[in-house]
N, C-alpha and C positions, 0 to 999 in steps of 0.2 A: 703701562708701556715698558717700564724698566724690567718688570718680571718677564714680559714677552721677549725682550732683547736678551735677557740672561738665559732663557730657555733655548733661544736660537744659538747662542754661543756654546751652550752645553751640547746641543745637537751636532754642531760642527765638530766639536772635540770627539764626540762619539763616532762620527763618520770617518775621521782620521784614524782613530784606533781600530775601527772596523776594517778599514783597508789594510792597515799594518798587520793586524792579527791574521787576516786571510792571506796576505802576502807571505807571511812566515809559513803558514800551513801549506800553501800552494808551492812554496819554494823549498820546503823541507827535503823533499826528494828532488834533487836537481841533476839532470842527466849529463854525465861526462863520457859516456860510452861512445866509442868510435863505431857508429852505425851509418849506413849509406845516406839516409835522408838528412839527419842532423849534421853530419860531417860535410855534406855538400854545401850547407849554408855557412858552416864555420870556416871552411878553407878559404873563401874569398876574403874573409876578415884577416886571416893570417897572411895571405899573399899580398894584400894591400898594405899591411903594416911592414912586412919584411922586404917586399920587392916593389912596392908601389905599382902593383899590377893585379889584374884579375886572373891571370894565368896560374893554374894550380898544378903545374906539371910535377913538381917535386913531392906532392902529396896525393896525386891522383889515384894511386893504388889503394888508398884507404876508403874510397867511396864507391868502388865497384860499378854498379849500373847507373848510379845517380850522378852522371857527369856527361859533358858534351865534348866532342872532339871537332874543332874547327881548324882546318889546315893541319899543322903539326903540333898544335897545343890543346890542352885540356882546360875546360871551364866548368863551373857549376851549371847544372841545367835548371835550377830553381828560379822562381821569380825573385828579383834581386833586393827588394826593399828591406826584408828582415836583416840581411847582411849589411846593407848600407846604414840602417839604424844603429846596429850594434857597433859598427866600426869606430865612430868617434868616442864611444864609451870605453872601448877596448884601448884606444890610444891613451885616453886620460888615465886609465888604471895602470897602464904600462909606465907612463911618465911618473905616476905616484909610487911606483914600486910594488903594486899589489901582486902578491906571489901566486903562482900556479899551485894546484894541488900537487904535492910532492910525488915523485915517481915511486918512492918507497910506500907511500900511502896507497897509491893506485895498485901497486903490485902485491900488497900484503894479503888481500883476500881474493878468492877466486871469483871470476865473472862468468856467470852461467848462461848468458844469452845465446851463445853459439853451441851449446852442448848437444843439440840435435844433429849438428854437422860433424862428421868424423874428422874432418881436417882442422876444426877449430873447437876442440873440447873445452878450452879455457880462453875467455876473451882477453886475458892479460897479454897474450902474444900479439894483440891487434890494438895497440895504443899509440898515441902521439904525445910525447912528453910535454910539449909546449902548447897544447891545445885546450887544456882544461878551463882556463880563464875565458876563452871565447865561448865555450859551451855553456859555462855558468851564466855569463852575461846574456847570451842569447836565450837561455831557458827562462831567465827571470824577466827580461825586457819584452820578449816576444811571446812568452807563455804565461807566466804567473801574473805579471802586472795587468795585462789585458783581462784576464780572468777575474781578478779582484775588482777592477774598474767596472766590469759588467755586473758583478754582484751589487756594487754600490748604485749603479744606474737603476737596477730593478728595485732595490730597497727605497730609493728616493721617489720612484714612481708609485710605489705601493704605499708607503708611509704607515698605514694602519689597515687592519683587516676587520671584517664584519662577523667573523665566525669563531673567535676565541683562540686561534693559533697564532703564535708569534710570527711576524713577518720574517724575522731573522732566521728562525728555524725552517720556515717554508722555503726560503730562498737557498740557504746553505745546504740543506738536505737534498733539494732538487738538483742543484748544480754539482755538488761533490759526489752524489750518487750517480754520476754519468761518465761517459767516456771522455768528456771534455776535461775533467779533472786529471785524468791519466796523462794528458798531453801538457799539463802545466809543468814548468821546470824543464821543458824539452825545447830545444832550438828548432822549431818548425814554424811554418806560416799559418797553420790552421787556426789556432786560438786568436792570434792577432787579426787575421782576416775576419773571424767571427765577431770580434768586438767592433771592428770598423763597420761591418755590415749592420750590426745591431744599432749602433749610433746613427748611421745613415737612415735606417728604417724608421726610427722614431721621429726624425725630422720630416721624412716624406709622409708618413702616416698622419702627422699633425698639420702638414702643409706649411711648416715654418722653416726658415733658414735653409731653403733649398740649395743655396750656394754651398753651405757646409755639407749638406747631404751628398751633393755631387763630388765635392772634394774628397770626402771620406770614401765614397765608392771608388774613385780613381785610385786612391791609396790601397784600398782592399784588392783591386785588380793587380797592382804592382806587388802585392804580397802573395796572392794566390790567383792564378789565371782563370780559374773556373767561374769566379764571380762576375766576369766581364759581361755576360749576357743580361745581367740584372739591370744594367744602366739603360739600354734601350727598352727593356721590358717595362720598367717603372715609368719611363718617359711616356710610353704609349698609354699606360694605365692612368697617369696624371691627366692626359688628354681626355680619357673616358670619364674621369672624375671631375671634368670641367675646370681643371686648373688653368690659370692664365697662361697663354702661350709664352709670354715673356719669362715667366717663372720656370717653365719647362726648358727653355733655351738656357737660362742661367744654370739649371741643374746639370744639363749635358755639358755645358762649357766648363763648369767647375771641375769636371772629371778629367779635363785635359792634362793637368800636371801629372797625375798618376799614369795616364796613358803615355805621356811624353817620357817618363822615366823608363818605361818598357821599350819604347821605340828607340830612344838614344842608346840604351843598353844593348839592344839587338844590333843596331847599326855599328856600334863601336867594336863589336866582335865578329858579326857575320857579314857586315857590309850592306845589310838590308834591314830597314826598321820593322819590316813585317815578318821576318824570318825568326821564329822562336827557336831557342836553343834546344828544345825537346827534339827538334828535327835532326839534330846532330848527335843524338845519343848513339854511341857505337853499337850497342845491342838492340837498337830500335827495331831492326827487322825481326828479331826473335821476340822482343817484349811486346811490341805494338802490332806486329804483323804487317803494318802499313805505315811506314815512316811519315809520308806526306800527310796522311789523315790522322796521324798521332793515335792510331788504334781505335778510332770511333767508328761505329757502324749504325746500329739502331737499338732502341731499348729492348732488352730481353726479359722475358717473364721470370726466368731463373734469377737474374740479377735483381729485379725489383723485389721479389720475395726475399732473397738473401739480404738485401739492404734494409728492409723494413721489419721483417718478422723473425728471421732465423736466429739460432744461437751462434751462428757463424759470424755474421756482421749486422744483425738486425738492430735498427735504431731503437725500437721499443724494448729490446732486451738490454741494450747498453746505455739507455737513458730511461729507466723504467718509470720514473715519475710521469713521463708522457702518457703512459697507459691510463693513469687516473685522470690526467688532464683531458685526454681525448674523450674518456667516458663522460665526464661532466660537461664537456663542450657539446656532445651529442644530446645529453639529457636536458640541458637548459637552453639550447640554442634558440628555440622558438619564443622564449620569454625575454630574451636579452634585448635591452634598449640602448646599451652603451657602445656597441660596435667595436668590441675588442679586436675582432679579426677583419674589420672591413674598412680600413683606411679612414678617409675623412667623411664617409657616409655611415648612417646608422644601421645597426642590425647585422647579425651573422649572415654570411652567404647571400646577401641580397643580390649581389652580382659578382660572379666569379671573375669576370673580366676586369673589375675594378678593385679586386682584393689583392693588396700588395704582398701579403704573407703567403696565401695559398698558391698563387702562380709562381712565386719565387721557389717555393718548395717543390712544386710540380716540375719546374724547369730543372732543378737540381737532380731530382730523381731520374728524369728523362736523360740528362746528359751523362751522369755517372753510370747509369745502368746500360748505356750504349757503348761503354768502353770495354776493351778486352780485359783490362785490369780493374774492373769495377770493385773487386774485393779489397783493393789497396795494398796488396802484397802482405808483408809481415806487419801486423798492426793489432791494436786492441779496438774493436768496434769499427763502425764505418767512418773512418777518419775524414774522408772527403765531405761528410755531412756535418762536420763541426760548425761551419758558419750558419746553416739553417737550424741546427740544434739550439744555438743561442736565441734565435728568433722564437722558436717553438717553446722553449723553457721560459722565456720572458713572458710571452702571452699566456702560457699555461699557468704560471705562478700568479699573474694578475687575475686570471679567471678564477682560480681556486680561492684566492683571498676574499672573493665576494660570493662564494657558494657555501652552502651547508653540506660540506663533503665529509666522508668518513675519515676521521683522524686515524683510526686504527689501521685502515687499509693504507693510508699514506705512509705511516711509520713503518709498516711491514715492507711495503714496496721500496721505500727509500733505504731501509736497512739492508735489503737484498742487493740493491744497486751499489750501495756504499761498500758492502763486503766484497763484491766483485772488483770494484775499482781499487780497493785497498789491497786485495790479493795481487793485483797487477803491479801496483806501486811497490809492494813488498818483495816481488820476485823479478819478473822480466819487463816490467813497465809496458811498453808498446811493442816489444819484440816478440810477438807471438807468431810462430810459423803459420803460413797460409794453408797448409795441408790438413789441419785439424778442423773438424766440423763444429766442435764445441770447445774452443780454446780454454774457457774457464775451467771446465771439468777435466779436459785432457792434458792441459799444460800447467795452468796456474796452481790448481789444487795439488797435483802430484809434486810440483816444485816446492810448494809450501810444506808439505808433509816430509819431504826429503831434506828440508833445511837449506834450500838453495835461495838464500835471502839476498836482497839488493843492498850493496854497500854504498850506493849512490845517495848519501844523505850527509847533512852538515854535522850531525853528532858524531858520526863515524869518522869523517875527515878531520874534524877539529879536536874532539875529545877521545877518539879511539873507542867509542862505544860499539859494542858488538852489534852487527846488523839485526840479529834476532831480537835484541832489546829495543833497538831504535825504532823498529816498525811498530811495536806495541806502544812505545812512548808517543808516537804521532797520534795514534788512535785515542789515547787518553787526553792529549792536548786538544784534539778536535772536539771531543765531547765537552771538555771544560770551556772551550771558546764558545761553542753553541749555547751552553747554559748561561755563561756569564754575559755574553752579548745580548741574549734574549731578555734576561732580567733587567739589564741596564736600559735597553731600548724601551721596554714596557713602562719604565718610570718616566721616560722623556716623552713618549708618544703613546698615551693611553689608547687601547684598542676600542673600536666601536663594535660592541656586541649587539646584534640586532636579531629579531626573529626572522628567519629566512625560510624559503620554500622547502618543503620536504624533499628528501633525496630519492624517494621512490618514483616520482614522476615529475615531469615538467609542469609548472603552473599553466593553467589554460590562458591562452592569449585573449585579450579583450577584443571584442568585435567592433569594427569601425561603424559608426552610424552612417 
């Protein structure tokens, strides 16, 4: 008994170190660039602290299209929860005298994100001297930390594998070799919404703590508006899965706090709880073509192809581990008895109507592909798909951990995805112009060859390390962390190596008598 308790204590220590190590790796490149999306979330933090107001008039020029004009004043057009979460931490840091990144440090090295635009060849002309702390806090709290917590959730659910590969390697390579990693350290709502959705999904799938699932879904909605449709969708699916009506009501009612945040926010600015600030974007007529409809029409084939398969914004290209996961899902689906993809009922795809994952993904594809800006503007990968990418990578990692899959294929695919994500972090991060059909080949690789490296990293800010050296140091640190954490974890949780089905075909299903 004492030995068991000691092992649990060691495992808890490992989990803490695992989170801290990944928090460092995910926060190593933390974005302080003044770009429209991140700036739109940072400005309310500044205005609340400086003026006790959500009005961003004195900074509005820095966020171009990502702002709303209501009456004579400007506001952020983003869902407000990320800004509200960061604000108290910002106040505490200010009270403690935590410094901003100095103007001299910001101005020392060229910023290349705007070099495609003739009017902004150098991003140093577009900075806010007192904004760096808000960007850093937002990038860590809303980007890096949720990412690391998601890795921990997957690891704790997996614990051991049946096929000889380290769970740590399987998880870290799958997630870091994806576009999700590129948005860590960035003050956006995508990664936070993804983690909240994943945490809610796990509760709904297991039929436990539905009050918590509803609460998390409401908060996800207050972080990113798109996830709102999943609340009624999952409520209907719970009914199809014969969940007690009382529990379904609890799930829906628990989402009210998050919905109330949005309604009160809307009412305080627009005078109507149902009027989203997106409706007041000054450029709405040009950007959305239909301000009242917020640019939505119907799912378009071009958008669906582009969002799933293309080098432009394809989910399978920017999260390539999903290719292998999808292949083995198809290969073994007939023999599965554990119901990874099927909520509280057994077996893959027994009923599409009761499958929480598949319909959530189908809904996301339908909604995003019906928007005029389905490609997401300047970005790396299909950024609006980050929430469902969390769900897919979670289920895919669990699936692979119990399949006899090709390790060589996994390492090759993961290496390719990691290289692309690393090139993004090393150069333009998420600021890839939307006119290029293959941004990795047409933007990131040329920038890398020209030495246009990202100075947005802690080694450069604190120790004045050249960006060219700093980007390589991260790669070595990542490799060391993967190896060290894998070896440590294998000593604490021995893997279960079993004889599994061959990879060439699915085992024949047993006939029912």
